[in-house]
C-alpha positions, 0 to 999 in steps of 0.5 A: 772462097776464092772470090772472098780471098781475092776481095780480102787481098784487094782490101789489104792492098788498098790499106797498104797491108801485107797479105800474110799466111796468118791473115789468110788462114784466119779468113779461111777459118771465118769462111768455114764457120756458120752462125755465131762464133767467138774469138776462141771458137775461131782460134780452135777452127784455125788451129785445126789446120794451122797450129802456128796461129795464136790468140793474139793473131786472131785478135789482130786480124778480126778488126781487119775482117770487120773493116773489110766487111767479111765479119760483123760484131753481132752480140755481147752475151755472158761477157763475150763478144760474138761475131758472124760472117757477113760475106754471103749471108742474109740480113737478119736480126737477133733475139737474145734471151737474158736467162739462157743466152739463146740467140734466135735469128729472124728475118722480116721483109716488113722490117726491111721495108720499114727501115728503107722507108725511114731512111728515105723519109730522112734522106739517109743512105743506109750502109748497114743496120743491126737489130738485137732484141733482148728479153726472155725466150718462150722456154724460159718463160714457160719454165718460170711459170712452172716454178 
């Protein structure tokens, strides 16, 4: 966690932004979460140890965490935006069920290789890529067949 805090402090310094206790508390909240989370879940986590953090603070700090590479905006389901920690996590895609909103994460070495080949073929230097597949999960498909 110390390396992450140091990196975030460096990011803030480069952007001529102050290192505030609130910004650092939100960063610690993000680093303590696993998987996907929304702003309300992050607020709940951070408020568990710092009651002074408000919803507005969360919404002001999230863009900084995205710009600094600690967080990625991953999904929009049921009208809510979800995020996940990118610092220290592996690259993966998402399958999102349009019925139950379940999110299934997957990894594919073949897919990673294919993206690399496509980028190379076009002389393109990749910074990031995201893959989200929307459809119907097996459980919902099975339920529909039973109805």
